[in-house]
Structures are given as structure tokens and as C-alpha cells.
MMTF fields as JSON, N, C-alpha, C and O atoms, coordinates in Angstrom:
{
  "mmtfVersion": "1.0.0",
  "mmtfProducer": "UNKNOWN",
  "numBonds": 263,
  "numAtoms": 264,
  "numGroups": 66,
  "numChains": 1,
  "numModels": 1,
  "chainsPerModel": [1],
  "groupsPerChain": [66],
  "chainIdList": ["A"],
  "bondAtomList": [4, 2, 8, 6, 12, 10, 16, 14, 20, 18, 24, 22, 28, 26, 32, 30, 36, 34, 40, 38, 44, 42, 48, 46, 52, 50, 56, 54, 60, 58, 64, 62, 68, 66, 72, 70, 76, 74, 80, 78, 84, 82, 88, 86, 92, 90, 96, 94, 100, 98, 104, 102, 108, 106, 112, 110, 116, 114, 120, 118, 124, 122, 128, 126, 132, 130, 136, 134, 140, 138, 144, 142, 148, 146, 152, 150, 156, 154, 160, 158, 164, 162, 168, 166, 172, 170, 176, 174, 180, 178, 184, 182, 188, 186, 192, 190, 196, 194, 200, 198, 204, 202, 208, 206, 212, 210, 216, 214, 220, 218, 224, 222, 228, 226, 232, 230, 236, 234, 240, 238, 244, 242, 248, 246, 252, 250, 256, 254, 260, 258],
  "bondOrderList": [1, 1, 1, 1, 1, 1, 1, 1, 1, 1, 1, 1, 1, 1, 1, 1, 1, 1, 1, 1, 1, 1, 1, 1, 1, 1, 1, 1, 1, 1, 1, 1, 1, 1, 1, 1, 1, 1, 1, 1, 1, 1, 1, 1, 1, 1, 1, 1, 1, 1, 1, 1, 1, 1, 1, 1, 1, 1, 1, 1, 1, 1, 1, 1, 1],
  "groupList": [{"groupName": "MET", "atomNameList": ["N", "CA", "C", "O"], "elementList": ["N", "C", "C", "O"], "formalChargeList": [0, 0, 0, 0], "bondAtomList": [1, 0, 2, 1, 3, 2], "bondOrderList": [1, 1, 2], "singleLetterCode": "M", "chemCompType": "L-PEPTIDE LINKING"}, {"groupName": "LYS", "atomNameList": ["N", "CA", "C", "O"], "elementList": ["N", "C", "C", "O"], "formalChargeList": [0, 0, 0, 0], "bondAtomList": [1, 0, 2, 1, 3, 2], "bondOrderList": [1, 1, 2], "singleLetterCode": "K", "chemCompType": "L-PEPTIDE LINKING"}, {"groupName": "ILE", "atomNameList": ["N", "CA", "C", "O"], "elementList": ["N", "C", "C", "O"], "formalChargeList": [0, 0, 0, 0], "bondAtomList": [1, 0, 2, 1, 3, 2], "bondOrderList": [1, 1, 2], "singleLetterCode": "I", "chemCompType": "L-PEPTIDE LINKING"}, {"groupName": "THR", "atomNameList": ["N", "CA", "C", "O"], "elementList": ["N", "C", "C", "O"], "formalChargeList": [0, 0, 0, 0], "bondAtomList": [1, 0, 2, 1, 3, 2], "bondOrderList": [1, 1, 2], "singleLetterCode": "T", "chemCompType": "L-PEPTIDE LINKING"}, {"groupName": "HIS", "atomNameList": ["N", "CA", "C", "O"], "elementList": ["N", "C", "C", "O"], "formalChargeList": [0, 0, 0, 0], "bondAtomList": [1, 0, 2, 1, 3, 2], "bondOrderList": [1, 1, 2], "singleLetterCode": "H", "chemCompType": "L-PEPTIDE LINKING"}, {"groupName": "TYR", "atomNameList": ["N", "CA", "C", "O"], "elementList": ["N", "C", "C", "O"], "formalChargeList": [0, 0, 0, 0], "bondAtomList": [1, 0, 2, 1, 3, 2], "bondOrderList": [1, 1, 2], "singleLetterCode": "Y", "chemCompType": "L-PEPTIDE LINKING"}, {"groupName": "PRO", "atomNameList": ["N", "CA", "C", "O"], "elementList": ["N", "C", "C", "O"], "formalChargeList": [0, 0, 0, 0], "bondAtomList": [1, 0, 2, 1, 3, 2], "bondOrderList": [1, 1, 2], "singleLetterCode": "P", "chemCompType": "L-PEPTIDE LINKING"}, {"groupName": "GLU", "atomNameList": ["N", "CA", "C", "O"], "elementList": ["N", "C", "C", "O"], "formalChargeList": [0, 0, 0, 0], "bondAtomList": [1, 0, 2, 1, 3, 2], "bondOrderList": [1, 1, 2], "singleLetterCode": "E", "chemCompType": "L-PEPTIDE LINKING"}, {"groupName": "ASP", "atomNameList": ["N", "CA", "C", "O"], "elementList": ["N", "C", "C", "O"], "formalChargeList": [0, 0, 0, 0], "bondAtomList": [1, 0, 2, 1, 3, 2], "bondOrderList": [1, 1, 2], "singleLetterCode": "D", "chemCompType": "L-PEPTIDE LINKING"}, {"groupName": "SER", "atomNameList": ["N", "CA", "C", "O"], "elementList": ["N", "C", "C", "O"], "formalChargeList": [0, 0, 0, 0], "bondAtomList": [1, 0, 2, 1, 3, 2], "bondOrderList": [1, 1, 2], "singleLetterCode": "S", "chemCompType": "L-PEPTIDE LINKING"}, {"groupName": "LEU", "atomNameList": ["N", "CA", "C", "O"], "elementList": ["N", "C", "C", "O"], "formalChargeList": [0, 0, 0, 0], "bondAtomList": [1, 0, 2, 1, 3, 2], "bondOrderList": [1, 1, 2], "singleLetterCode": "L", "chemCompType": "L-PEPTIDE LINKING"}, {"groupName": "ASN", "atomNameList": ["N", "CA", "C", "O"], "elementList": ["N", "C", "C", "O"], "formalChargeList": [0, 0, 0, 0], "bondAtomList": [1, 0, 2, 1, 3, 2], "bondOrderList": [1, 1, 2], "singleLetterCode": "N", "chemCompType": "L-PEPTIDE LINKING"}, {"groupName": "ARG", "atomNameList": ["N", "CA", "C", "O"], "elementList": ["N", "C", "C", "O"], "formalChargeList": [0, 0, 0, 0], "bondAtomList": [1, 0, 2, 1, 3, 2], "bondOrderList": [1, 1, 2], "singleLetterCode": "R", "chemCompType": "L-PEPTIDE LINKING"}, {"groupName": "PHE", "atomNameList": ["N", "CA", "C", "O"], "elementList": ["N", "C", "C", "O"], "formalChargeList": [0, 0, 0, 0], "bondAtomList": [1, 0, 2, 1, 3, 2], "bondOrderList": [1, 1, 2], "singleLetterCode": "F", "chemCompType": "L-PEPTIDE LINKING"}, {"groupName": "VAL", "atomNameList": ["N", "CA", "C", "O"], "elementList": ["N", "C", "C", "O"], "formalChargeList": [0, 0, 0, 0], "bondAtomList": [1, 0, 2, 1, 3, 2], "bondOrderList": [1, 1, 2], "singleLetterCode": "V", "chemCompType": "L-PEPTIDE LINKING"}, {"groupName": "GLY", "atomNameList": ["N", "CA", "C", "O"], "elementList": ["N", "C", "C", "O"], "formalChargeList": [0, 0, 0, 0], "bondAtomList": [1, 0, 2, 1, 3, 2], "bondOrderList": [1, 1, 2], "singleLetterCode": "G", "chemCompType": "PEPTIDE LINKING"}, {"groupName": "ALA", "atomNameList": ["N", "CA", "C", "O"], "elementList": ["N", "C", "C", "O"], "formalChargeList": [0, 0, 0, 0], "bondAtomList": [1, 0, 2, 1, 3, 2], "bondOrderList": [1, 1, 2], "singleLetterCode": "A", "chemCompType": "L-PEPTIDE LINKING"}],
  "groupTypeList": [0, 1, 2, 3, 4, 5, 6, 7, 3, 8, 9, 2, 5, 2, 8, 10, 9, 11, 12, 6, 9, 13, 7, 3, 1, 7, 2, 11, 9, 8, 10, 11, 14, 8, 10, 8, 7, 11, 15, 1, 6, 14, 15, 2, 8, 2, 4, 15, 4, 16, 9, 1, 5, 14, 8, 2, 9, 9, 2, 10, 13, 7, 3, 16, 1, 6],
  "groupIdList": [1, 2, 3, 4, 5, 6, 7, 8, 9, 10, 11, 12, 13, 14, 15, 16, 17, 18, 19, 20, 21, 22, 23, 24, 25, 26, 27, 28, 29, 30, 31, 32, 33, 34, 35, 36, 37, 38, 39, 40, 41, 42, 43, 44, 45, 46, 47, 48, 49, 50, 51, 52, 53, 54, 55, 56, 57, 58, 59, 60, 61, 62, 63, 64, 65, 66],
  "secStructList": [7, 3, 3, 3, 3, 3, 6, 6, 6, 6, 3, 3, 3, 3, 3, 7, 7, 1, 1, 7, 7, 7, 3, 3, 3, 3, 3, 3, 6, 6, 3, 3, 3, 3, 3, 7, 6, 6, 1, 7, 3, 3, 3, 3, 3, 3, 7, 1, 7, 2, 2, 2, 2, 1, 7, 4, 4, 4, 1, 7, 7, 3, 3, 7, 7, 7],
  "xCoordList": [0.851, 0.0, 0.893, 1.934, 0.457, 1.183, 0.165, -0.9, 0.514, -0.345, 0.399, 1.519, -0.23, 0.374, -0.492, -1.71, 0.162, -0.532, -0.26, 0.883, -1.294, -1.201, -1.623, -2.797, -0.671, -1.029, -1.683, -2.495, -1.34, -1.894, -3.399, -4.084, -3.915, -5.356, -6.003, -7.187, -5.232, -5.697, -6.317, -7.42, -5.567, -6.03, -5.076, -3.89, -5.612, -4.817, -5.243, -6.433, -4.259, -4.574, -3.949, -2.754, -4.755, -4.288, -4.288, -5.34, -3.081, -2.899, -2.985, -2.122, -3.986, -4.179, -3.566, -3.332, -3.308, -2.869, -2.13, -2.262, -1.349, -0.695, -1.549, -1.131, -2.745, -3.652, -4.193, -4.412, -4.407, -4.916, -6.379, -7.161, -6.712, -8.088, -8.911, -8.48, -10.086, -10.988, -12.169, -12.667, -12.605, -13.721, -13.613, -12.981, -14.232, -14.231, -15.662, -16.555, -15.863, -17.176, -17.093, -16.214, -18.0, -18.063, -18.882, -20.048, -18.265, -18.949, -19.681, -20.843, -18.974, -19.582, -18.72, -17.797, -18.996, -18.283, -16.796, -16.035, -16.368, -14.958, -14.25, -13.032, -14.97, -14.395, -14.756, -15.93, -13.718, -13.887, -13.123, -12.087, -13.64, -12.94, -12.69, -13.622, -11.432, -11.067, -11.152, -10.675, -11.774, -11.98, -11.281, -11.158, -10.82, -10.243, -11.372, -12.547, -11.026, -12.045, -12.962, -14.022, -12.554, -13.383, -14.176, -14.832, -14.113, -14.847, -14.15, -14.752, -12.884, -12.108, -11.455, -10.97, -11.433, -10.82, -9.31, -8.612, -8.822, -7.383, -6.859, -5.647, -7.752, -7.32, -8.469, -9.634, -8.105, -9.078, -8.577, -7.438, -9.418, -9.075, -9.938, -11.156, -9.285, -9.969, -9.508, -8.36, -10.391, -9.96, -10.693, -11.89, -9.913, -10.478, -10.543, -10.358, -10.803, -10.96, -10.441, -11.092, -9.283, -8.753, -8.572, -8.806, -8.161, -7.924, -9.216, -9.172, -10.36, -11.655, -11.901, -12.619, -11.302, -11.525, -10.377, -10.584, -9.163, -7.959, -7.109, -6.945, -6.564, -5.605, -4.27, -3.453, -4.062, -2.897, -1.596, -0.59, -1.59, -0.358, 0.143, 1.307, -0.709, -0.306, 0.103, 0.386, 0.141, 0.459, 1.777, 2.044, 2.589, 3.827, 3.491, 3.008, 3.743, 3.373, 4.583, 5.681, 4.348, 5.211, 4.472, 3.384, 5.046, 4.382, 4.661, 5.812, 3.611, 3.735, 4.411, 4.182, 5.233, 5.889, 4.979, 4.448, 4.789, 3.92, 4.489, 3.88],
  "yCoordList": [-1.175, 0.0, 1.232, 1.276, 2.221, 3.483, 4.611, 4.591, 5.601, 6.763, 7.987, 8.268, 8.713, 9.926, 11.117, 11.099, 12.154, 13.372, 14.472, 14.674, 15.175, 16.322, 17.549, 17.918, 18.195, 19.291, 20.483, 21.179, 20.728, 21.896, 21.767, 22.771, 20.535, 20.329, 19.651, 19.316, 19.449, 18.739, 17.4, 17.056, 16.647, 15.358, 14.249, 14.484, 13.029, 11.841, 10.743, 10.565, 9.997, 8.792, 7.612, 7.616, 6.606, 5.394, 4.28, 3.816, 3.86, 2.771, 1.46, 1.182, 0.658, -0.599, -1.788, -2.836, -1.627, -2.744, -2.218, -1.05, -3.095, -2.697, -3.087, -2.888, -3.643, -3.971, -2.671, -1.697, -2.651, -1.426, -1.158, -2.077, 0.112, 0.536, 0.342, 0.71, -0.234, -0.478, 0.495, 0.922, 0.834, 1.766, 2.487, 1.993, 3.649, 4.453, 4.63, 4.974, 4.388, 4.597, 5.821, 5.905, 6.765, 7.934, 7.575, 7.195, 7.699, 7.431, 8.686, 8.633, 9.815, 11.129, 12.149, 11.764, 13.424, 14.44, 14.531, 15.13, 13.95, 13.986, 12.644, 12.582, 11.576, 10.24, 9.369, 9.19, 8.828, 7.868, 6.601, 6.647, 5.462, 4.192, 3.647, 3.508, 3.339, 2.728, 1.216, 0.643, 0.57, -0.873, -1.523, -0.919, -2.771, -3.51, -4.132, -3.906, -4.907, -5.471, -6.483, -6.822, -6.965, -7.897, -7.208, -7.872, -5.866, -5.118, -5.019, -4.573, -5.429, -5.352, -3.974, -3.459, -3.364, -2.038, -2.073, -2.949, -1.104, -0.966, 0.383, 0.564, 1.331, 2.642, 3.449, 3.251, 4.367, 5.268, 6.692, 7.01, 7.532, 8.931, 9.823, 9.888, 10.509, 11.493, 12.849, 13.24, 13.563, 14.785, 16.013, 16.0, 17.054, 18.345, 18.646, 19.795, 17.638, 17.878, 16.695, 16.263, 16.167, 14.973, 15.185, 14.269, 16.372, 16.635, 16.581, 16.488, 16.64, 16.505, 15.046, 14.784, 14.101, 12.676, 11.993, 11.01, 12.514, 11.841, 12.832, 13.976, 12.398, 13.222, 13.129, 12.253, 14.033, 13.999, 14.085, 13.519, 14.766, 14.931, 13.614, 13.523, 12.596, 11.327, 10.268, 9.132, 10.615, 9.652, 10.031, 11.207, 9.032, 9.234, 9.144, 8.113, 10.219, 10.307, 10.371, 10.746, 9.995, 10.382, 11.534, 11.339, 12.726, 13.899, 13.987, 13.911, 14.148, 14.229, 15.529, 16.576, 15.45, 16.635, 17.239, 16.51, 18.559, 19.188, 19.067, 19.542],
  "zCoordList": [0.0, 0.0, 0.0, 0.656, -0.749, -0.835, -0.685, -1.301, 0.151, 0.353, -0.161, 0.267, -1.081, -1.632, -1.25, -1.421, -0.727, -0.301, -1.313, -1.722, -1.712, -2.615, -1.815, -1.828, -1.109, -0.199, -0.892, -0.283, -2.15, -2.838, -3.065, -3.258, -3.042, -3.215, -2.006, -2.044, -0.935, 0.264, -0.127, 0.297, -0.957, -1.455, -1.05, -0.818, -0.969, -0.663, -1.624, -1.885, -2.155, -2.921, -2.203, -1.91, -1.922, -1.255, -2.291, -2.731, -2.671, -3.628, -2.865, -2.033, -3.122, -2.409, -3.138, -2.537, -4.424, -5.251, -6.469, -6.833, -7.099, -8.349, -9.561, -10.701, -9.318, -10.419, -11.026, -10.305, -12.331, -12.962, -12.607, -12.363, -12.587, -12.335, -13.601, -14.694, -13.45, -14.57, -14.541, -15.582, -13.32, -13.177, -11.836, -10.902, -11.752, -10.53, -10.054, -10.829, -8.761, -8.14, -7.238, -6.38, -7.429, -6.559, -5.325, -5.431, -4.16, -2.903, -2.436, -2.034, -2.498, -2.267, -3.001, -3.719, -2.84, -3.625, -3.291, -4.051, -2.171, -1.773, -1.915, -1.751, -2.214, -2.117, -3.316, -3.642, -3.969, -5.056, -4.723, -4.059, -5.189, -5.046, -6.446, -7.238, -6.75, -8.019, -7.878, -6.899, -8.881, -8.865, -10.051, -11.117, -9.857, -10.975, -11.797, -11.505, -12.814, -13.705, -13.011, -13.536, -11.829, -11.06, -9.949, -9.147, -9.904, -8.893, -7.551, -6.574, -7.486, -6.239, -6.146, -7.153, -4.953, -4.806, -5.028, -4.518, -5.799, -6.035, -5.556, -5.436, -5.281, -4.815, -4.246, -4.592, -3.363, -2.746, -2.939, -2.597, -3.48, -3.742, -2.853, -3.014, -1.911, -1.069, -1.589, -1.376, -2.266, -2.932, -2.407, -2.119, -2.305, -1.936, -0.46, -0.057, 0.361, 1.796, 2.601, 3.553, 2.236, 2.902, 4.396, 5.185, 4.79, 6.214, 7.032, 8.258, 6.359, 7.029, 7.442, 8.407, 6.704, 6.934, 7.664, 8.376, 7.486, 7.972, 8.752, 8.329, 9.894, 10.633, 9.902, 10.186, 8.968, 8.09, 8.871, 8.443, 9.986, 10.768, 11.354, 11.744, 11.425, 12.038, 11.022, 11.403, 9.733, 8.679, 8.018, 7.772, 7.736, 6.993, 5.51, 5.042, 4.77, 3.363, 2.456, 2.866, 1.21, 0.111, -0.554, -1.095, -0.523, -1.083, -2.575, -3.004, -3.355, -4.803, -5.204, -4.6, -6.215, -6.762, -7.826, -8.663, -7.81, -8.825, -10.223, -11.181]
}
């Protein structure tokens, strides 16, 4: 698992697998789940308001380069 933080947009992507994403399901306006071709989750995208859902200060991140 890999967690990438995008501070400029207050977003987090959680890579759950190295399998490719086949489809994305919107859970709500801030949260999407990427699924593989068998419907298994491969990633979670918390965009726009990640700090509302996750205590970012307590997680070790790899910060994305712009």
C-alpha cells in the first residue's frame, strides 16, 4: 500500500494494489474508489478535503511533486 498526499489540493490517494483501475465509483463528492475489472478495490481517492476525513499529521506520506 502506498499513500500519496497532494497538499496543494488537500487530497490523498491510497494505492491498495498494483492492479490497474478499470472503473471508478463515486462514494460522495470527496471520495472515489477505483476498482479492478473484477470489482475489487485498487485505490481510494480522497480529494479536496482529505484533512476533514484523515488526521494527516499522524500519517507518513510520500508527497507528490507538482
